[in-house]
C-alpha positions as CSV (number, residue, x, y, z in Angstrom):
1,M,7.0,4.1,-43.9
2,I,10.3,2.8,-42.5
3,S,10.6,2.8,-38.7
4,N,13.7,0.7,-38.2
5,S,16.7,3.0,-37.4
6,R,19.0,0.2,-38.5
7,Q,17.5,0.1,-42.0
8,R,20.1,1.0,-44.6
9,A,19.3,3.7,-47.1
10,V,20.8,5.1,-50.3
11,F,19.6,8.4,-51.8
12,F,20.7,9.9,-55.1
13,D,20.9,13.4,-56.3
14,L,19.1,13.9,-59.6
15,D,20.8,16.4,-62.0
16,D,24.1,15.1,-63.4
17,T,24.0,12.2,-61.0
18,L,21.2,10.0,-62.4
19,Y,21.5,11.4,-65.9
20,D,24.0,13.4,-68.0
21,H,23.1,17.1,-67.4
22,L,25.8,18.2,-69.8
23,I,23.9,17.1,-72.9
24,P,21.1,19.6,-72.7
25,F,23.6,22.3,-71.7
26,R,25.8,21.6,-74.7
27,T,22.9,21.4,-77.1
28,A,21.4,24.6,-75.9
29,L,24.7,26.5,-76.5
30,T,25.1,25.0,-79.9
31,N,21.6,25.7,-81.0
32,I,21.3,29.3,-79.7
33,L,24.9,30.6,-79.7
34,S,26.4,28.4,-82.5
35,T,29.3,27.5,-80.2
36,P,32.0,25.5,-82.0
37,E,32.8,21.8,-81.5
38,D,36.0,22.7,-79.6
39,F,34.2,25.0,-77.1
40,P,35.1,23.9,-73.5
41,Y,31.6,22.7,-72.7
42,D,32.7,20.6,-69.7
43,Q,34.4,23.6,-68.0
44,A,31.6,26.0,-68.9
45,Y,29.0,23.6,-67.5
46,H,30.8,23.3,-64.3
47,R,31.0,27.1,-63.9
48,M,27.3,27.3,-64.7
49,R,26.5,24.9,-62.0
50,Y,28.8,26.8,-59.6
51,F,27.0,30.1,-60.3
52,S,23.6,28.4,-60.1
53,D,24.4,27.1,-56.6
54,A,26.1,30.4,-55.5
55,L,23.3,32.6,-56.7
56,S,20.7,30.3,-55.1
57,A,22.6,30.4,-51.8
58,E,22.6,34.2,-51.9
59,L,18.8,34.1,-52.2
60,G,18.6,31.7,-49.2
61,G,17.9,28.6,-51.2
62,T,16.8,27.6,-54.7
63,P,14.0,29.9,-55.7
64,T,11.0,28.0,-57.0
65,H,9.0,30.6,-58.9
66,G,8.6,34.2,-60.1
67,E,11.1,36.7,-61.4
68,E,13.7,35.7,-58.8
69,L,13.9,32.3,-60.4
70,H,14.1,33.7,-63.9
71,Q,16.7,36.2,-63.0
72,M,18.9,33.6,-61.3
73,R,18.7,31.3,-64.3
74,R,19.7,34.1,-66.7
75,Q,22.5,35.3,-64.5
76,R,24.1,31.9,-64.1
77,F,24.5,31.7,-67.9
78,Q,25.8,35.3,-68.2
79,L,28.3,34.9,-65.4
80,S,29.6,31.5,-66.4
81,L,29.8,32.1,-70.2
82,A,31.5,35.4,-69.7
83,E,34.5,33.5,-68.3
84,F,34.8,31.9,-71.7
85,G,34.5,35.0,-73.8
86,L,30.7,34.9,-74.4
87,L,29.1,38.1,-73.2
88,L,25.4,37.6,-73.2
89,T,22.6,40.2,-73.1
90,P,19.7,39.3,-70.8
91,D,17.6,38.4,-73.9
92,Q,20.4,36.1,-75.1
93,A,20.7,34.5,-71.7
94,Q,16.9,34.0,-71.6
95,A,17.0,32.4,-75.0
96,V,19.7,29.9,-73.9
97,Q,17.8,29.2,-70.7
98,D,14.6,28.5,-72.6
99,E,16.3,26.1,-75.0
100,Y,18.1,24.5,-72.1
101,L,14.9,24.0,-70.3
102,S,13.1,22.5,-73.4
103,L,15.9,20.0,-73.8
104,Q,16.0,18.8,-70.1
105,Y,13.2,16.3,-70.7
106,A,15.0,14.5,-73.5
107,I,17.1,12.6,-71.1
108,R,17.9,9.0,-70.0
109,L,19.5,7.4,-67.0
110,F,23.2,6.8,-66.9
111,D,24.2,3.3,-67.8
112,G,24.2,1.1,-64.7
113,V,21.7,3.2,-62.7
114,E,18.7,0.9,-63.2
115,E,20.6,-2.3,-62.5
116,L,22.1,-0.8,-59.3
117,I,18.8,0.5,-57.9
118,L,17.1,-2.9,-58.5
119,E,20.0,-4.7,-56.8
120,L,19.9,-2.3,-53.8
121,K,16.2,-2.9,-53.5
122,A,16.7,-6.6,-53.7
123,R,19.0,-6.3,-50.7
124,N,16.4,-4.4,-48.8
125,F,17.9,-0.9,-49.0
126,V,15.6,2.1,-48.9
127,V,16.4,3.8,-52.2
128,G,15.3,7.4,-52.9
129,V,16.2,10.8,-54.5
130,I,16.9,14.2,-52.9
131,T,17.0,17.0,-55.4
132,N,17.0,20.8,-55.4
133,G,14.6,22.8,-57.5
134,P,11.0,23.7,-58.2
135,P,8.7,20.7,-57.7
136,D,7.0,20.7,-61.1
137,H,10.3,21.1,-63.0
138,Q,12.1,18.4,-61.1
139,M,9.2,16.0,-61.3
140,N,9.0,16.5,-65.0
141,K,12.5,15.2,-65.2
142,V,11.6,12.3,-63.0
143,R,8.8,11.4,-65.4
144,A,11.0,11.9,-68.4
145,L,13.4,9.3,-66.9
146,N,10.4,7.0,-66.0
147,L,12.1,6.9,-62.6
148,T,9.0,6.1,-60.6
149,R,9.1,2.6,-62.0
150,L,12.2,2.2,-59.9
151,I,11.6,4.6,-56.9
152,P,8.2,5.4,-55.5
153,E,7.2,9.0,-55.7
154,E,7.0,9.3,-51.9
155,L,10.8,8.6,-51.7
156,I,11.6,11.5,-54.1
157,Y,12.2,14.6,-52.1
158,V,12.3,18.0,-54.0
159,S,13.6,21.0,-52.1
160,G,10.9,23.3,-53.4
161,A,8.2,21.0,-52.0
162,V,9.9,20.3,-48.6
163,G,10.9,23.9,-47.9
164,F,14.7,23.3,-47.4
165,T,17.4,23.5,-50.0
166,K,20.6,21.5,-50.1
167,P,23.1,22.0,-48.6
168,D,20.8,22.9,-45.7
169,V,21.1,19.9,-43.3
170,R,17.4,20.3,-42.5
171,L,16.5,18.7,-45.9
172,F,18.5,15.6,-45.0
173,R,17.2,15.5,-41.5
174,H,13.6,15.8,-42.8
175,V,14.2,12.6,-44.8
176,T,15.7,10.7,-41.9
177,D,13.0,11.9,-39.5
178,Q,10.1,11.1,-41.8
179,L,11.4,7.6,-42.6
180,G,12.8,6.8,-39.1
181,L,16.3,6.3,-40.5
182,A,19.6,6.8,-38.6
183,P,21.9,9.2,-40.5
184,E,24.9,6.9,-40.1
185,H,23.0,4.2,-42.0
186,C,22.2,6.5,-44.9
187,C,24.4,7.2,-47.9
188,Y,24.1,10.0,-50.4
189,I,25.5,10.0,-53.9
190,G,25.8,13.4,-55.7
191,D,28.0,15.4,-58.0
192,S,27.9,18.8,-56.4
193,W,30.5,19.5,-53.8
194,R,28.6,22.5,-52.3
195,N,25.1,20.9,-52.2
196,D,25.7,17.2,-52.0
197,V,29.0,16.5,-50.3
198,V,28.8,19.4,-47.8
199,G,25.1,19.1,-47.1
200,A,25.0,15.3,-46.5
201,L,28.3,15.2,-44.5
202,D,27.1,18.0,-42.2
203,A,23.9,16.0,-41.7
204,G,25.9,13.0,-40.5
205,W,25.3,10.9,-43.7
206,K,27.9,8.8,-45.5
207,V,28.8,10.4,-48.9
208,L,29.9,9.1,-52.3
209,W,31.1,12.1,-54.3
210,F,30.3,11.3,-57.9
211,N,33.1,13.4,-59.4
212,H,32.7,12.3,-63.0
213,R,33.6,15.9,-64.2
214,S,37.0,15.7,-62.4
215,V,36.6,19.0,-60.5
216,H,38.4,20.1,-57.3
217,P,37.0,20.1,-53.8
218,E,35.8,23.5,-52.5
219,S,36.3,23.0,-48.8
220,D,38.0,20.7,-46.3
221,H,35.1,18.2,-46.1
222,Q,36.0,14.6,-46.6
223,P,33.6,12.4,-48.6
224,H,33.8,8.8,-47.7
225,H,34.5,7.8,-51.3
226,Q,35.2,9.6,-54.6
227,V,33.8,7.7,-57.6
228,A,33.8,8.4,-61.3
229,G,31.2,6.1,-62.7
230,Y,28.5,3.6,-61.9
231,P,30.7,0.6,-61.8
232,D,32.6,2.3,-59.0
233,I,29.4,3.3,-57.2
234,A,28.0,-0.2,-57.4
235,K,31.3,-1.7,-56.1
236,V,31.2,0.5,-53.0
237,L,27.5,0.3,-52.2
238,L,27.3,-3.5,-52.7
239,S,30.2,-4.2,-50.4
240,D,29.7,-4.0,-46.7
241,Y,30.1,-0.2,-46.8
242,L,26.8,0.4,-45.0
C-alpha cells in the first residue's frame, strides 16, 4: 500500500494499449464472414470500439453479465459493420462475437511494454492497469499476457470489480484514494478518447493518448501528450515529465 502523495504512478489501459486488439477482431471477421484482405479492418475496428463505448454509456457503464452484456456485444458488431456494407443478423453477430472472444486470449504484449514497465519500476514508479469490462474476462486477458509477472494483481483495477466504469472519474479516484496517490503525480496511458483521455483528464491525471490508430479527438479535452508507439511513450515517461 502506497501512502506517499508524492509517489509517482503510471497506469495503463489494457485493450489495444498493452496489446494489439485489432488482431482478434480481424481474424474473427475473416473466419466467420470471409472478409477480404482489402477490407478496411482498422476503420471498422475503430467504429466497433466507438459503438462498444457508446452502448455501454447508454447502459450506465460496461455491463458485466447477463443478456444486457450479450446484446451490447452483438449490437456493436451490427452497428459498426453496417457502416461498411455488412448487414449482420443477430445470429451472425453472435457468431462473430463468439469467435472474437475465443481469439482474445491468443495475444501478446506490444513490443517495448515489458522493458518500459521494468524500467519504470526500477525508478520507483507505481505501475498498474485500469481497464473496463467483466472481471473474469479481463483477468483472463491478463493471464494470457502473463502480465502479473510485471504488475501485481492488486494494482490491476477492473471496472466490473470496482463498480465504476471509465470515463467515470470515480474509478480513477478510487485508485488514487486506495493507494494514497495525488492525481497530479499520476499518468494514464490509453487509446480510447472517450474512456481514457476524457476520464483521466477529468479526474486530474496527466494523460498520454496512445493514438496508434490515427483517429480524431471527440471533444475539446487536451491530453498532455499524443503518442503513436512505445518508443514515444518511453521517451515521455522516462523524462522528467512526472
